[in-house]
Backbone as CSV, one residue per row, in Angstrom:
resi,resn,N_x,N_y,N_z,CA_x,CA_y,CA_z,C_x,C_y,C_z
1,MET,36.729,-8.636,36.377,36.012,-7.547,35.710,35.417,-8.009,34.379
2,THR,36.154,-8.810,33.627,35.648,-9.280,32.337,34.469,-10.232,32.530
3,LYS,34.507,-11.041,33.581,33.395,-11.959,33.850,32.128,-11.170,34.176
4,LEU,32.295,-10.081,34.900,31.149,-9.245,35.247,30.544,-8.622,33.997
5,ARG,31.394,-8.147,33.104,30.888,-7.568,31.845,30.175,-8.615,31.005
6,SER,30.734,-9.820,30.966,30.099,-10.901,30.210,28.742,-11.244,30.798
7,LEU,28.657,-11.274,32.119,27.400,-11.566,32.786,26.369,-10.477,32.502
8,ILE,26.784,-9.248,32.589,25.878,-8.128,32.316,25.419,-8.164,30.864
9,SER,26.336,-8.436,29.943,25.973,-8.520,28.521,24.971,-9.639,28.272
10,ALA,25.181,-10.776,28.918,24.273,-11.909,28.760,22.892,-11.575,29.306
11,LEU,22.837,-10.909,30.450,21.552,-10.529,31.031,20.810,-9.524,30.162
12,VAL,21.540,-8.569,29.593,20.918,-7.589,28.702,20.384,-8.284,27.457
13,ALA,21.170,-9.200,26.888,20.731,-9.935,25.704,19.491,-10.772,26.009
14,LEU,19.462,-11.389,27.181,18.302,-12.176,27.586,17.065,-11.295,27.729
15,GLY,17.251,-10.122,28.303,16.135,-9.193,28.443,15.584,-8.729,27.102
16,VAL,16.476,-8.437,26.173,16.060,-8.003,24.833,15.333,-9.134,24.116
17,ALA,15.866,-10.348,24.227,15.232,-11.493,23.576,13.837,-11.749,24.156
18,THR,13.712,-11.637,25.462,12.413,-11.840,26.114,11.403,-10.790,25.651
19,ALA,11.841,-9.551,25.572,10.948,-8.475,25.124,10.519,-8.692,23.673
20,ALA,11.461,-9.111,22.840,11.144,-9.330,21.427,10.150,-10.475,21.261
21,LEU,10.344,-11.546,22.003,9.434,-12.690,21.886,8.043,-12.366,22.407
22,SER,7.954,-11.614,23.474,6.628,-11.266,23.989,5.922,-10.313,23.041
23,ALA,6.663,-9.456,22.368,6.053,-8.544,21.395,5.481,-9.335,20.225
24,CYS,6.164,-10.393,19.813,5.654,-11.219,18.715,4.336,-11.874,19.112
25,ASN,4.268,-12.384,20.321,3.028,-13.010,20.786,1.902,-11.993,20.855
26,THR,2.219,-10.795,21.285,1.208,-9.748,21.381,0.686,-9.391,19.996
27,MET,1.578,-9.243,19.030,1.166,-8.900,17.673,0.354,-10.026,17.045
28,GLU,0.733,-11.265,17.329,-0.027,-12.394,16.799,-1.444,-12.393,17.369
29,GLY,-1.561,-12.142,18.654,-2.876,-12.093,19.295,-3.719,-10.958,18.749
30,MET,-3.081,-9.813,18.530,-3.806,-8.675,17.978,-4.281,-8.983,16.560
31,GLY,-3.457,-9.665,15.795,-3.852,-10.051,14.443,-5.052,-10.978,14.441
32,LYS,-5.059,-11.916,15.394,-6.201,-12.834,15.495,-7.470,-12.082,15.886
33,ASP,-7.331,-11.124,16.801,-8.486,-10.329,17.207,-9.032,-9.516,16.044
34,MET,-8.140,-8.921,15.267,-8.568,-8.122,14.112,-9.260,-9.002,13.079
35,LYS,-8.728,-10.200,12.875,-9.330,-11.118,11.913,-10.728,-11.521,12.367
36,SER,-10.876,-11.787,13.659,-12.175,-12.170,14.210,-13.185,-11.035,14.059
37,ALA,-12.741,-9.808,14.357,-13.638,-8.657,14.225,-14.039,-8.449,12.772
38,GLY,-13.107,-8.609,11.856,-13.409,-8.466,10.432,-14.406,-9.506,9.961
39,LYS,-14.266,-10.719,10.465,-15.189,-11.794,10.100,-16.601,-11.473,10.574
40,LYS,-16.715,-10.925,11.784,-18.040,-10.574,12.304,-18.687,-9.463,11.483
41,VAL,-17.894,-8.473,11.097,-18.420,-7.386,10.266,-18.865,-7.937,8.911
42,GLU,-18.061,-8.828,8.365,-18.402,-9.425,7.069,-19.695,-10.231,7.168
43,ASP,-19.846,-11.000,8.240,-21.073,-11.784,8.433,-22.294,-10.887,8.574
44,MET,-22.148,-9.793,9.316,-23.264,-8.857,9.482,-23.634,-8.219,8.145
45,ALA,-22.641,-7.909,7.337,-22.913,-7.304,6.033,-23.661,-8.291,5.130
46,LYS,-23.259,-9.552,5.196,-23.937,-10.568,4.378,-25.390,-10.738,4.815
47,LYS,-25.642,-10.730,6.124,-27.015,-10.847,6.624,-27.854,-9.667,6.191
48,ASP,-27.260,-8.469,6.250,-27.976,-7.255,5.846,-28.286,-7.286,4.355
49,GLU,-27.373,-7.792,3.560,-27.572,-7.852,2.113,-28.682,-8.829,1.767
50,LYS,-28.822,-9.919,2.510,-29.880,-10.890,2.258,-31.254,-10.321,2.544
51,LYS,-31.349,-9.375,3.466,-32.629,-8.771,3.827,-33.172,-7.910,2.701
52,LYS,-32.303,-7.396,1.851,-32.745,-6.482,0.786,-33.355,-7.187,-0.364
């Protein structure tokens, strides 16, 4: 019975760790996307300012 509980605990911990790591990758990717979008907006603003 104790071995079964240990196995279940290990599997739950592995699942939590996997979810946490994938969330970090997702947030990192979202941050890169936001940075890229901000750069494009900034470039467009600079081009518009040069036209004036």
